[in-house]
C-alpha positions in Angstrom: 44.6 14.1 6.2 41.7 12.2 4.7 38.8 14.1 3.2 35.4 12.5 3.1 33.3 13.4 0.1 29.6 14.0 0.7 27.0 13.3 -1.8 25.1 16.3 -3.1 21.9 14.3 -3.0 20.2 14.2 0.4 19.6 10.8 1.9 16.1 9.4 1.4 13.9 8.7 4.3 12.1 5.4 4.8 8.9 6.8 3.3 10.6 7.9 0.2 12.0 4.4 -0.3 8.6 2.9 0.2 7.8 2.8 -3.5 4.9 4.2 -5.4 1.9 5.7 -3.6 -1.3 3.8 -4.2 -3.4 6.9 -3.7 -2.1 8.4 -7.0 -3.5 5.3 -8.7 -6.8 5.7 -6.9 -7.0 9.3 -7.9 -6.6 8.3 -11.5 -9.0 5.4 -11.1 -6.3 2.8 -12.0 -7.8 0.2 -9.7 -5.6 -2.6 -10.9 -2.5 -0.6 -10.3 -3.6 0.4 -6.8 -4.5 -3.2 -6.0 -1.0 -4.4 -7.1 0.7 -1.9 -4.8 -1.6 -2.6 -1.9 -1.2 -6.3 -2.2 2.6 -5.9 -2.2 2.3 -3.5 0.8 0.1 -6.1 2.6 2.7 -8.8 2.1 5.5 -6.7 3.5 4.0 -4.8 6.4 4.4 -5.6 10.1 2.1 -3.2 11.9 -1.5 -4.3 12.5 -2.8 -0.7 12.1 -1.5 -0.5 8.6 -2.8 -3.9 7.8 -6.4 -2.8 8.6 -6.0 0.3 6.5 -4.6 -1.8 3.6 -7.5 -4.2 3.8 -10.0 -1.4 3.7 -8.3 0.1 0.6 -8.0 -3.3 -1.1 -11.8 -3.9 -0.6 -12.6 -0.4 -2.0 -10.4 -0.9 -5.0 -11.6 -4.4 -5.7 -15.2 -3.2 -5.7 -14.5 -0.3 -8.0 -12.5 -2.6 -10.3 -15.7 -4.7 -10.8 -14.8 -7.5 -8.5 -17.3 -7.4 -5.6 -16.6 -11.0 -4.6 -13.0 -10.1 -4.0 -14.0 -7.0 -2.1 -16.2 -9.1 0.1 -13.3 -11.5 0.7 -11.1 -8.6 1.8 -13.9 -7.4 4.2 -14.2 -10.8 5.7 -10.5 -10.9 6.3 -10.7 -7.5 7.8 -13.5 -8.6 10.2 -11.4 -11.6 11.3 -8.4 -9.3 11.8 -10.3 -6.8 13.9 -12.0 -9.4 15.8 
């Protein structure tokens, strides 16, 4: 009889495999770190709802990082996306 060994570690859900949470960076006011995570998230996401949320956060973080022109660029992209 063959015995199957099970891992003691529970399997991770999709959300746990998603990587670092940008909101932790926002809370600590690490705008550049949050932007890096959000830009990566933007390049890999498929759902339009998430894309809108990501663009809003990117604009917020860019503004607070001292780059209002980049924030404006994100808002313009957001307006084109929404319609």
